[in-house]
C-alpha positions as CSV (number, residue, x, y, z in Angstrom):
1,M,-59.1,-16.2,33.0
2,E,-56.7,-16.5,29.9
3,F,-57.6,-12.5,29.9
4,V,-56.0,-12.1,33.2
5,W,-52.9,-13.4,32.3
6,D,-52.7,-11.4,28.4
7,F,-53.5,-8.5,30.8
8,G,-51.0,-9.2,33.3
9,F,-48.3,-9.5,31.0
10,W,-49.6,-6.4,29.1
11,I,-48.6,-4.3,32.2
12,L,-45.5,-6.1,33.3
13,D,-44.3,-5.2,29.7
14,F,-46.0,-1.2,29.8
15,F,-43.7,-0.6,33.1
16,R,-40.7,-2.3,31.7
17,S,-40.7,0.1,28.8
18,A,-41.2,3.1,31.0
19,L,-38.3,2.4,32.6
20,K,-36.3,2.7,29.2
21,T,-34.6,5.3,28.0
22,K,-36.0,6.2,24.5
23,T,-32.7,5.1,23.1
24,Q,-32.9,1.9,25.0
25,S,-36.4,1.6,23.5
26,T,-35.3,2.2,19.8
27,L,-32.6,0.2,19.5
28,A,-34.7,-2.6,21.5
29,L,-37.3,-2.4,18.4
30,L,-34.6,-2.0,16.1
31,R,-33.4,-5.4,17.6
32,A,-36.6,-7.2,16.8
33,Y,-37.5,-6.1,13.5
34,E,-34.2,-4.7,11.4
35,S,-31.8,-7.1,10.1
36,R,-29.1,-7.6,12.5
37,N,-26.7,-6.4,10.1
38,V,-27.4,-3.0,9.6
39,T,-27.3,-1.2,13.2
40,F,-24.2,-2.0,15.6
41,A,-25.0,-1.9,19.1
42,E,-22.6,-2.1,22.4
43,P,-24.1,-4.2,25.1
44,D,-23.6,-1.8,27.4
45,G,-25.3,0.7,25.5
46,S,-22.1,2.4,24.9
47,W,-22.8,3.1,21.4
48,P,-24.6,4.3,19.3
49,I,-26.7,7.4,20.1
50,V,-30.5,7.5,18.5
51,W,-30.9,11.1,16.6
52,E,-33.6,12.8,17.2
53,R,-32.9,16.3,15.5
54,A,-30.1,18.1,13.9
55,R,-29.6,21.9,13.2
56,G,-26.6,23.6,11.7
57,V,-23.2,21.8,12.8
58,N,-25.0,20.0,15.9
59,V,-27.2,17.1,16.6
60,W,-29.2,16.1,19.8
61,D,-30.1,12.6,20.4
62,A,-33.3,11.1,21.9
63,E,-32.6,11.8,25.6
64,G,-31.8,15.9,24.6
65,R,-28.0,15.7,24.8
66,K,-26.3,18.2,22.2
67,Y,-23.1,16.8,19.8
68,L,-21.1,18.3,17.6
69,D,-21.1,16.8,14.6
70,L,-17.6,16.2,12.4
71,T,-19.2,13.9,10.3
72,A,-21.9,15.8,8.5
73,A,-24.1,12.6,8.2
74,F,-21.6,11.1,5.7
75,G,-20.7,14.2,4.3
76,V,-24.6,15.4,3.5
77,A,-24.9,18.3,5.6
78,A,-22.5,20.4,3.5
79,A,-24.6,23.6,4.1
80,G,-25.6,22.8,7.5
81,H,-27.9,19.9,8.9
82,A,-31.5,21.4,8.6
83,N,-30.7,24.6,6.5
84,P,-33.3,26.8,6.4
85,R,-33.2,27.2,2.9
86,V,-32.9,23.5,2.1
87,V,-35.9,22.7,4.2
88,R,-38.4,25.4,3.0
89,A,-37.5,24.4,-0.6
90,G,-38.2,21.1,0.3
91,Q,-41.7,21.2,2.3
92,K,-42.8,23.7,-0.8
93,Q,-42.5,21.0,-2.8
94,M,-43.9,18.0,-1.3
95,A,-47.0,20.7,-0.7
96,T,-47.2,21.4,-4.4
97,L,-45.7,17.9,-6.3
98,L,-44.8,15.1,-3.9
99,H,-44.1,12.6,-6.4
100,A,-43.8,12.8,-10.5
101,M,-43.2,9.5,-13.3
102,G,-39.9,9.9,-13.7
103,D,-39.2,8.4,-17.4
104,V,-42.7,9.3,-17.9
105,H,-44.1,12.4,-17.3
106,P,-41.5,14.7,-16.2
107,H,-41.9,17.8,-14.2
108,A,-39.7,21.5,-14.7
109,L,-37.5,20.8,-11.6
110,K,-35.8,17.8,-13.0
111,A,-34.9,19.8,-16.2
112,A,-33.6,22.9,-14.4
113,L,-31.2,20.8,-12.1
114,A,-30.0,19.0,-15.3
115,R,-29.1,22.1,-16.6
116,E,-27.9,23.6,-13.6
117,L,-25.5,20.3,-12.8
118,S,-24.2,21.4,-16.5
119,R,-23.5,24.6,-15.8
120,L,-21.7,23.6,-12.3
121,T,-19.6,20.8,-13.9
122,F,-18.3,20.7,-17.5
123,E,-19.7,24.2,-18.8
124,R,-17.6,26.0,-16.1
125,W,-14.6,23.6,-16.6
126,F,-14.5,24.4,-19.9
127,K,-15.4,27.9,-19.4
128,V,-11.9,27.6,-17.1
129,R,-10.3,26.1,-19.6
130,G,-10.8,28.7,-22.4
131,S,-9.8,31.5,-19.7
132,L,-6.7,29.6,-19.3
133,A,-5.8,29.0,-22.9
134,A,-6.6,32.7,-23.6
135,A,-4.5,33.9,-20.9
136,K,-1.4,31.6,-22.3
137,R,-2.4,33.8,-25.9
138,F,-1.8,36.8,-24.3
139,G,1.3,36.4,-22.0
140,G,-0.4,35.3,-18.8
141,A,-2.6,33.4,-16.4
142,G,-4.2,36.0,-14.2
143,K,-5.4,34.0,-11.4
144,F,-5.1,30.5,-13.2
145,K,-2.0,28.8,-13.2
146,V,-1.5,27.7,-16.9
147,Q,-0.4,23.5,-17.1
148,S,-0.4,23.3,-20.5
149,S,0.9,19.8,-20.7
150,R,-2.6,18.2,-18.5
151,P,-4.8,16.5,-20.7
152,Q,-8.0,17.3,-21.1
153,A,-11.1,15.8,-22.4
154,P,-12.3,16.5,-25.9
155,R,-14.0,20.0,-26.7
156,S,-17.5,18.2,-27.3
157,A,-17.9,18.6,-23.4
158,R,-19.0,21.7,-23.4
159,H,-22.0,20.7,-21.6
160,A,-23.2,17.8,-19.6
161,K,-26.2,15.2,-19.9
162,T,-27.5,13.6,-16.7
163,I,-29.0,10.3,-15.1
164,F,-30.4,10.8,-11.7
165,C,-30.5,8.4,-9.5
166,N,-31.1,7.5,-5.7
167,S,-28.1,6.3,-4.0
168,G,-24.6,7.1,-4.8
169,F,-23.8,3.6,-5.7
170,E,-26.6,3.5,-8.6
171,A,-24.8,7.0,-9.7
172,V,-21.7,4.4,-10.2
173,E,-23.4,1.9,-12.1
174,A,-25.3,4.4,-14.0
175,A,-21.7,5.5,-15.1
176,L,-20.3,2.0,-15.6
177,K,-23.2,0.9,-18.1
178,T,-22.5,4.3,-19.7
179,A,-19.0,2.9,-20.2
180,M,-20.0,0.0,-21.9
181,L,-22.6,1.4,-24.3
182,A,-20.1,3.8,-25.3
183,T,-17.1,1.6,-25.9
184,G,-18.5,-1.8,-26.3
185,K,-16.1,-3.0,-23.9
186,R,-17.1,-4.5,-20.2
187,G,-13.7,-4.5,-18.6
188,V,-12.6,-1.5,-15.9
189,I,-9.7,-0.6,-13.9
190,A,-10.4,0.6,-10.4
191,F,-8.0,0.9,-7.7
192,E,-7.2,-0.9,-4.5
193,G,-8.7,1.0,-1.1
194,A,-11.8,2.3,-3.3
195,Y,-15.2,2.7,-1.9
196,H,-18.1,3.1,-4.8
197,G,-21.1,1.7,-3.0
198,L,-23.0,-2.3,-2.2
199,G,-24.9,-2.9,-5.5
200,Y,-24.0,-5.4,-7.5
201,G,-22.4,-3.5,-10.3
202,A,-20.8,-1.0,-8.1
203,L,-19.5,-3.7,-5.6
204,N,-17.4,-5.2,-8.7
205,A,-15.3,-1.7,-8.2
206,T,-15.3,-1.6,-4.2
207,H,-12.0,-3.2,-2.9
208,R,-12.6,-4.1,0.6
209,E,-13.1,-7.4,1.0
210,H,-15.6,-7.1,4.1
211,F,-17.8,-6.1,1.6
212,R,-17.2,-8.5,-1.3
213,A,-16.4,-12.0,0.5
214,A,-20.1,-13.0,1.0
215,F,-21.2,-12.1,-2.7
216,R,-17.9,-12.9,-4.7
217,T,-19.4,-16.0,-6.7
218,Q,-22.1,-13.6,-7.6
219,L,-20.0,-11.0,-9.1
220,G,-19.3,-10.1,-12.3
221,G,-15.5,-9.7,-12.4
222,F,-14.7,-7.0,-14.8
223,T,-12.4,-5.2,-12.6
224,H,-9.1,-5.0,-12.8
225,F,-7.5,-3.3,-9.3
226,V,-4.3,-1.6,-9.4
227,P,-2.3,0.5,-6.7
228,F,-3.9,3.7,-5.3
229,P,-0.7,6.4,-4.8
230,Q,-1.3,7.6,-1.0
231,C,0.5,11.0,-1.2
232,D,-0.1,11.5,3.0
233,R,2.0,8.1,3.4
234,C,4.9,10.1,2.4
235,A,7.3,13.2,2.9
236,C,6.0,14.9,-0.4
237,D,7.1,18.4,-1.1
238,M,6.3,18.1,-4.5
239,L,3.3,20.2,-4.2
240,K,5.9,23.0,-2.4
241,A,9.0,23.1,-3.6
242,N,8.8,20.6,-7.1
243,K,10.1,18.2,-5.4
244,R,9.6,14.3,-6.3
245,S,8.7,12.2,-3.6
246,A,9.9,8.5,-3.5
247,L,5.9,8.0,-3.6
248,C,5.9,10.4,-7.1
249,E,8.2,8.5,-8.7
250,Q,6.0,5.0,-8.7
251,L,3.8,6.8,-10.8
252,P,5.7,5.6,-13.5
253,S,5.2,2.1,-12.9
254,L,1.4,2.4,-12.1
255,E,1.2,3.6,-15.5
256,Q,3.1,1.1,-16.9
257,R,0.8,-1.6,-15.2
258,I,-2.2,0.2,-15.9
259,R,-0.9,0.4,-19.8
260,R,-0.2,-3.4,-19.6
261,L,-3.7,-4.0,-18.3
262,F,-5.2,-1.8,-21.8
263,Q,-3.0,-3.5,-23.8
264,T,-4.0,-7.3,-22.9
265,N,-8.0,-6.8,-21.7
266,K,-10.6,-4.7,-23.3
267,I,-11.1,-2.0,-21.1
268,G,-13.7,0.6,-21.5
269,A,-13.2,3.0,-18.1
270,V,-11.1,3.6,-15.5
271,L,-13.0,4.7,-12.5
272,V,-11.8,6.9,-9.7
273,E,-12.1,8.7,-6.6
274,P,-10.0,11.8,-6.6
275,I,-9.6,11.2,-2.8
276,Q,-10.0,7.4,-1.1
277,V,-12.7,8.9,1.9
278,R,-13.6,5.5,3.3
279,G,-10.8,4.0,2.3
280,G,-8.2,5.8,4.7
281,I,-8.9,9.6,3.6
282,N,-6.2,8.6,0.8
283,S,-5.1,11.4,-1.2
284,P,-2.9,10.8,-4.4
285,G,-1.3,14.1,-5.2
286,H,-2.1,16.1,-8.2
287,E,-0.1,14.3,-11.0
288,F,-2.1,11.4,-10.5
289,L,-5.1,12.3,-12.5
290,P,-3.4,13.8,-15.2
291,M,-2.0,10.7,-16.1
292,L,-5.0,8.5,-15.7
293,R,-6.8,11.5,-18.0
294,R,-3.4,10.9,-20.7
295,V,-3.7,6.8,-20.8
296,C,-7.7,7.0,-21.1
297,N,-7.0,9.6,-24.2
298,E,-4.8,7.3,-25.6
299,F,-6.5,3.9,-25.2
300,G,-10.3,5.3,-26.0
301,A,-11.4,4.7,-22.6
302,L,-13.7,6.7,-20.2
303,L,-12.7,8.3,-17.2
304,V,-14.7,8.4,-14.6
305,L,-14.5,10.4,-11.3
306,D,-16.6,9.5,-8.3
307,E,-16.8,12.8,-6.3
308,I,-19.9,11.0,-4.2
309,F,-18.2,12.5,-1.2
310,T,-15.2,14.9,-2.5
311,G,-17.8,16.8,-4.4
312,F,-19.9,20.0,-3.6
313,G,-16.9,22.1,-2.1
314,R,-15.3,20.0,0.9
315,T,-11.8,19.7,-0.6
316,G,-11.9,23.6,-0.9
317,R,-13.2,23.3,-5.1
318,W,-16.5,23.0,-5.9
319,F,-15.2,19.3,-7.3
320,A,-11.6,17.8,-6.5
321,C,-10.4,16.9,-9.8
322,E,-10.5,20.8,-9.8
323,W,-7.0,20.6,-8.1
324,S,-5.6,18.6,-11.0
325,E,-7.3,20.7,-13.6
326,V,-8.1,17.5,-15.1
327,V,-11.8,17.0,-17.0
328,P,-13.4,13.6,-16.6
329,D,-15.7,11.9,-19.2
330,V,-18.2,11.5,-16.4
331,V,-18.7,12.3,-12.9
332,C,-20.8,10.8,-10.2
333,L,-22.3,13.1,-7.8
334,G,-24.0,12.5,-4.5
335,K,-24.5,12.9,-0.9
336,A,-23.9,16.7,-0.2
337,L,-25.8,17.6,-3.9
338,T,-29.4,17.7,-1.8
339,G,-28.2,18.1,2.2
340,G,-30.3,15.5,3.1
341,F,-32.8,13.9,0.1
342,P,-31.7,10.5,-1.7
343,L,-30.6,11.9,-5.0
344,S,-27.9,11.1,-7.0
345,A,-26.2,12.0,-10.7
346,C,-24.4,10.6,-13.2
347,V,-23.6,13.4,-15.7
348,G,-21.2,13.1,-18.4
349,R,-20.2,15.0,-21.9
350,A,-23.6,15.3,-23.8
351,E,-21.3,14.0,-26.8
352,L,-20.8,11.2,-24.9
353,M,-23.8,10.6,-23.3
354,D,-25.9,10.8,-26.8
355,R,-23.4,8.3,-28.3
356,A,-23.8,5.6,-25.5
357,W,-27.5,6.1,-24.8
358,P,-30.4,5.6,-27.6
359,E,-32.9,7.7,-27.5
360,S,-36.1,6.5,-25.6
361,T,-38.4,5.3,-28.0
362,G,-41.3,5.0,-25.1
363,E,-39.5,2.3,-22.8
364,A,-35.8,3.5,-21.0
365,I,-33.3,0.5,-20.5
366,H,-32.2,2.4,-17.3
367,T,-34.4,4.2,-15.2
368,S,-36.4,3.6,-12.0
369,T,-40.0,5.0,-10.1
370,Y,-38.3,7.8,-8.4
371,L,-35.9,8.9,-10.7
372,G,-35.3,12.6,-10.7
373,H,-37.8,13.1,-7.8
374,P,-39.2,16.6,-7.3
375,V,-38.6,17.1,-3.8
376,G,-34.9,15.6,-4.2
377,C,-34.7,18.4,-7.1
378,A,-36.1,21.2,-5.4
379,M,-33.7,20.9,-2.6
380,A,-30.5,20.1,-4.8
381,L,-31.3,23.7,-6.5
382,A,-31.6,25.1,-2.6
383,Q,-28.5,23.3,-1.5
384,I,-26.2,24.6,-4.9
385,H,-27.7,27.9,-4.3
386,E,-26.8,27.9,-0.3
387,L,-23.3,26.7,-1.1
388,R,-22.6,29.5,-3.7
389,N,-24.1,32.5,-2.2
390,R,-22.5,31.9,1.3
391,R,-19.3,31.0,-0.4
392,L,-19.0,28.0,1.6
393,V,-16.3,26.3,-0.9
394,E,-14.3,29.2,-1.7
395,R,-14.7,30.0,2.7
396,C,-13.5,26.1,3.3
397,A,-10.4,26.8,1.0
398,K,-9.5,29.8,2.6
399,E,-10.2,29.4,6.3
400,F,-9.6,25.7,6.6
401,W,-6.5,24.3,4.1
402,T,-4.3,23.6,6.3
403,T,-6.6,23.9,9.6
404,I,-7.0,20.4,10.6
405,P,-3.8,19.0,10.0
406,E,-1.8,21.6,11.7
407,M,-4.7,21.5,15.1
408,L,-4.0,17.7,15.1
409,A,0.0,18.4,14.9
410,Q,-0.5,20.9,17.6
411,V,-2.2,18.4,20.5
412,T,0.1,15.6,19.6
413,S,3.5,17.5,19.5
414,D,4.7,15.4,22.7
415,L,3.4,11.8,21.5
416,P,5.2,9.5,19.4
417,A,5.4,10.9,15.9
418,E,5.7,7.5,14.3
419,T,2.0,6.6,15.9
420,F,0.8,9.2,14.4
421,G,-0.4,10.3,10.3
422,Y,-2.0,13.2,9.1
423,R,-4.5,12.8,6.2
424,G,-6.0,15.6,3.7
425,N,-6.8,19.3,3.9
426,C,-9.8,21.6,4.1
427,L,-12.6,19.9,5.5
428,L,-11.8,16.6,4.3
429,A,-9.1,15.1,6.8
430,G,-8.1,12.2,9.0
431,L,-5.5,11.1,11.5
432,E,-4.3,7.7,11.2
433,L,-3.2,6.1,14.3
434,R,-0.7,3.2,14.4
435,Q,1.0,0.9,17.4
436,A,4.7,1.2,17.7
437,N,5.3,-1.4,15.7
438,G,3.7,0.2,12.6
439,K,0.2,-2.1,12.9
440,P,-3.4,-0.1,12.5
441,A,-4.4,1.0,16.0
442,T,-7.8,-0.3,15.2
443,E,-8.8,-1.0,19.0
444,A,-7.4,2.5,20.1
445,T,-9.1,4.2,17.3
446,L,-12.5,3.0,18.1
447,R,-12.0,3.4,22.1
448,I,-11.2,7.1,21.4
449,I,-14.4,7.7,19.1
450,K,-16.6,6.1,22.0
451,R,-15.0,8.6,24.4
452,M,-15.4,11.6,22.1
453,L,-19.4,10.4,21.9
454,H,-19.8,10.4,25.5
455,R,-18.1,13.9,25.4
456,G,-21.0,15.3,22.7
457,F,-18.3,14.7,19.4
458,I,-19.5,12.6,16.5
459,L,-17.3,10.9,14.6
460,L,-16.2,8.3,12.3
461,P,-13.3,6.1,11.5
462,E,-12.3,5.3,8.1
463,G,-9.6,2.7,6.2
464,E,-9.6,-1.0,5.6
465,H,-8.5,-1.2,9.6
466,S,-10.8,1.7,11.1
467,N,-7.9,3.0,12.3
468,V,-8.6,6.7,10.8
469,I,-10.3,8.9,12.8
470,S,-11.6,11.6,9.6
471,F,-12.9,14.8,10.1
472,T,-15.6,15.6,7.4
473,P,-18.1,18.6,9.0
474,P,-20.4,20.8,7.5
475,L,-18.7,23.5,5.6
476,T,-20.4,25.9,7.8
477,I,-18.4,24.7,11.1
478,T,-16.2,27.4,12.8
479,G,-12.2,27.6,13.6
480,A,-13.4,27.5,17.4
481,Q,-15.6,24.7,17.2
482,L,-13.0,22.2,15.2
483,W,-10.6,23.3,18.0
484,S,-13.1,22.8,21.1
485,A,-13.2,18.8,19.3
486,I,-9.3,18.3,18.6
487,Q,-8.6,19.8,21.8
488,A,-11.0,17.2,23.4
489,L,-9.3,14.6,20.9
490,G,-5.7,15.5,22.2
491,E,-6.7,14.5,25.9
492,E,-8.1,11.4,24.7
493,L,-4.8,10.5,22.7
494,H,-2.7,11.6,25.8
495,L,-4.8,9.0,27.9
496,L,-3.3,5.8,26.0
497,R,-0.1,6.6,26.8
498,P,1.2,3.8,28.9
């Protein structure tokens, strides 16, 4: 009798499962077996979709519906989803050497990638700086703009050394350790709105209270937060006509505040994103990083740049710091580094890294099981090759410098100007939605993003109040594809009118 009852329930469960879509079945499994804090699902099934496959700029869900991805999956798929050359590199490596032994018995690709990252960052930066100096001596800068007042890192930065990690926050934590070892000072200056990851070390420098509140009693408390200047929120014509806006005039007071922190605390590093992405696509203007470089030089602190999201071409330069012609002491890389494999890197000036980290005597003081994973290294080398050979970075700057803000302005031209704000450039841009009273239009933003999903466009909200619709598509996207998405967005925005 018990067997009959069990069989009956099994049959009933089978038919119930058969009536569900693939998406519903997957979400039901996640509700049952994944921590409930991870995947948000609307009760009516309107969010999320379940990804089945992706290629180029498109994603297909479990039911076969096609979407245009305007997120590049958190900025990862810079050379396109499932880029054939990157995939082949990973497959070939998996068939040859699937896993090595991190800090014990290395493999050749880890060495090759470390060299490539040195060439792509500090070696290239100093080569350009040498060209600037030579041009100045001979009376012209050619295609480079000479700005001799820009403070730079010491000349010992001629090449770099790397600590490989897995996720982006681990690269940040390796950089924080580097600063502590190099300077002997535990203090870090970070910025309001900053997002550096959620591991306990990085969480100290992530500003948003949503992420910090539950764990505050366990945080180290070594970070001092100061305001982040947001050039997009003012009528800033500084770059176009050598004018200083009201926001730019705030830089001296910000510098004074930072100096006071140095004078009253033991500060070993300034940690900053050249553009805050999770913070709401906040751009600080080109004078900001030079000011930080100058102050760090004066007080003997490290300038650590978190280029995990902005790196590898999204801003029209390989790295966003290049727009300000500032060389950091350490740069943190991830996301688009591999195009889809968990690998990140903390890359620093060779002299600095050697001064900070003692030579190994058989037991590294910072390592992990998957350090410099061979598959990740193979994919990273292929990804960099793709970005370089297809000139995707140059294409981003040439074809998309002001494309998204201009398109957004076009589709919102007949809507109240005070309810919108345009952020960013190239393929790192956003549209801020505000209520008529100036408060964040969070509910409207989330509703529009869901409606866009149903129309076949994948978008994400950014900012503390989730009221900035971000655009971070693969660098392979076309202008026509962007316009189709922004036209649809414009239609949805018009539906909000009372």
